[in-house]
C-alpha positions, 0 to 999 in steps of 0.5 A: 829957217831951215835949209833944204837941199834938193837932189834934182832928178834923184829918187828917194832910194838914191838919196837914201843910198847916198846917206847910208853909203857916204854918211852924207849929213846933207842927204840925211837932213834932206831925208829927215826934212822930206819925211817930216813934211811928206815931200815925195814920201809919206809923212813919217815922224819916226823916220824924220827924227832918225834921219835928223838925229843921224845928221845932227850927230855929224854936226849939221846945225839945221838937224840939231835945230830940228832935234831941239824943236822936236824934243821941245814939242814932244814930237816923235820923241818924249817931251824933254826940255833939257834935251831940247836945250842940249840940241839948241846949244849944239846948233847955236855953237854951229852958228844957227840963229833960230837956235840962239833965239830958241835958247833965249826963249827957253831961258826967259820962260824957264824951259829945261833950265831955271829962268834967267833973263840975263842969259835970255838977253845974251842969246837974243843979242848974239842972234840979233847981232848975227842978223835975226830979226825975231831975236832983235824983237824978243830982245826989244820986248824984254827991256 
C-alpha cells in the first residue's frame, strides 16, 4: 500500500533536518507517515498532513495518495471529495495503483464527480492491468 522508508539509526530531528535542508520528498513522506501513525513521535495529524503535502507537491505518489485519503475522510482537513479526486489523479498519473482503485470507487459512487460507471471501470481496469487485485475485484463486481 504505502511505502515506508526507515532511516535506521537516525533520530526524528535528523530526519527533519534532511527534509528541510535537502527538500527530500522521501524524508518528508517518512515524517508524515510517522506523525500519522505515531511511530517514534506523538501522533499528530496536522503535522502529518503538512509533511504529506510537502512531499506531494514534490511529486511523491504515496504522499499524493495520503493527501487524497485524508481529504476524502476529512481527517486533518475539511472533507472535500473534489480535492481528494485531484490528489488521487496526481498519484494515479504517477502510477499509484491504490489511487487508481480509489478513482474507480469515486466515479462509481459519485464522490466529487458525477457518477459514471464507464470511468469507474476504466480506472479499475488500469489498476487491475498493473497488478491491483482489489481493483480487479471491483471491476468484476461492477459487471
